[in-house]
C-alpha positions as CSV (number, residue, x, y, z in Angstrom):
1,M,0.0,0.1,0.0
2,T,1.3,3.5,-0.9
3,A,1.5,6.4,1.4
4,F,-1.3,8.1,-0.6
5,E,-3.4,4.8,-0.4
6,S,-2.8,4.8,3.3
7,L,-4.0,8.4,3.6
8,Q,-7.2,7.7,1.4
9,E,-7.9,4.6,4.0
10,Q,-7.4,6.8,7.0
11,N,-9.5,9.7,5.5
12,F,-12.2,7.1,4.7
13,K,-12.3,5.8,8.2
14,N,-12.5,9.4,9.5
15,V,-15.3,10.4,7.2
16,Q,-17.2,7.1,7.9
17,Q,-17.0,7.7,11.7
18,A,-18.2,11.3,11.2
19,F,-21.2,10.0,9.2
20,V,-21.9,7.1,11.7
21,E,-21.9,9.6,14.7
22,A,-24.0,12.4,12.7
23,L,-26.5,9.9,11.4
24,R,-26.6,7.1,14.0
25,V,-26.3,4.5,11.4
26,D,-24.0,1.3,11.3
27,S,-20.7,1.8,9.8
28,S,-21.6,-1.0,7.3
29,E,-23.9,1.6,5.8
30,V,-21.3,4.2,5.0
31,T,-19.3,2.9,2.0
32,R,-17.2,4.9,-0.5
33,D,-20.1,4.3,-3.0
34,S,-22.9,5.7,-0.6
35,S,-24.5,8.8,-1.9
36,F,-25.5,11.5,0.3
37,Q,-29.1,10.9,-1.0
38,D,-28.9,7.4,0.0
39,L,-27.5,8.4,3.5
40,E,-30.5,11.0,3.7
41,I,-28.1,14.0,4.9
42,D,-29.2,17.2,3.9
43,S,-27.0,20.2,3.0
44,I,-27.0,21.8,6.5
45,E,-25.8,18.4,8.1
46,L,-23.3,18.0,5.4
47,V,-21.7,21.4,6.1
48,E,-21.7,20.6,10.0
49,L,-20.0,17.4,9.4
50,V,-17.6,18.8,7.0
51,V,-16.7,21.7,9.4
52,G,-16.2,19.0,12.1
53,L,-14.0,17.1,9.9
54,E,-11.8,20.3,8.9
55,E,-11.4,20.9,12.6
56,Q,-10.3,17.2,13.4
57,L,-8.0,17.0,10.5
58,G,-6.6,20.5,10.5
59,I,-7.6,21.3,6.8
60,S,-9.9,23.8,5.2
61,L,-12.1,22.7,2.1
62,D,-13.7,25.1,-0.3
63,M,-17.5,24.5,0.4
64,S,-18.3,25.0,-3.4
65,Q,-16.1,21.9,-4.1
66,V,-17.9,20.1,-1.2
67,Q,-21.1,20.9,-2.6
68,K,-20.1,19.1,-5.8
69,C,-19.5,15.9,-4.0
70,A,-22.2,13.2,-4.4
71,T,-20.8,10.3,-2.4
72,V,-18.7,9.5,0.6
73,G,-15.8,8.5,-1.7
74,S,-15.8,11.8,-3.7
75,L,-15.7,13.7,-0.2
76,V,-12.7,11.2,0.8
77,D,-11.0,12.2,-2.3
78,L,-11.4,15.9,-1.8
79,I,-10.1,15.4,1.8
80,S,-7.1,13.4,0.6
81,A,-6.0,16.0,-1.8
82,A,-6.3,18.7,0.8
83,R,-4.3,16.8,3.3
84,N,-1.8,15.9,0.5
85,N,-0.9,19.6,-0.2
């Protein structure tokens, strides 16, 4: 596993845990392919979740880019890019 793949996996686990806590769902329901629509998360909840992740990870994400994300995986990719810079 490369360093970037390891970072991706770590970021997925962080995002997954944030969704589990925010939505009170089982971790098996939150996969990279899970859409925000399937998880029934609205835009306000998503912003709150992302702000928490930014604080936890010490990063800043462009909310216009976050709003373009449709799945957990796309959010993980955005976070990985921010942490890789």
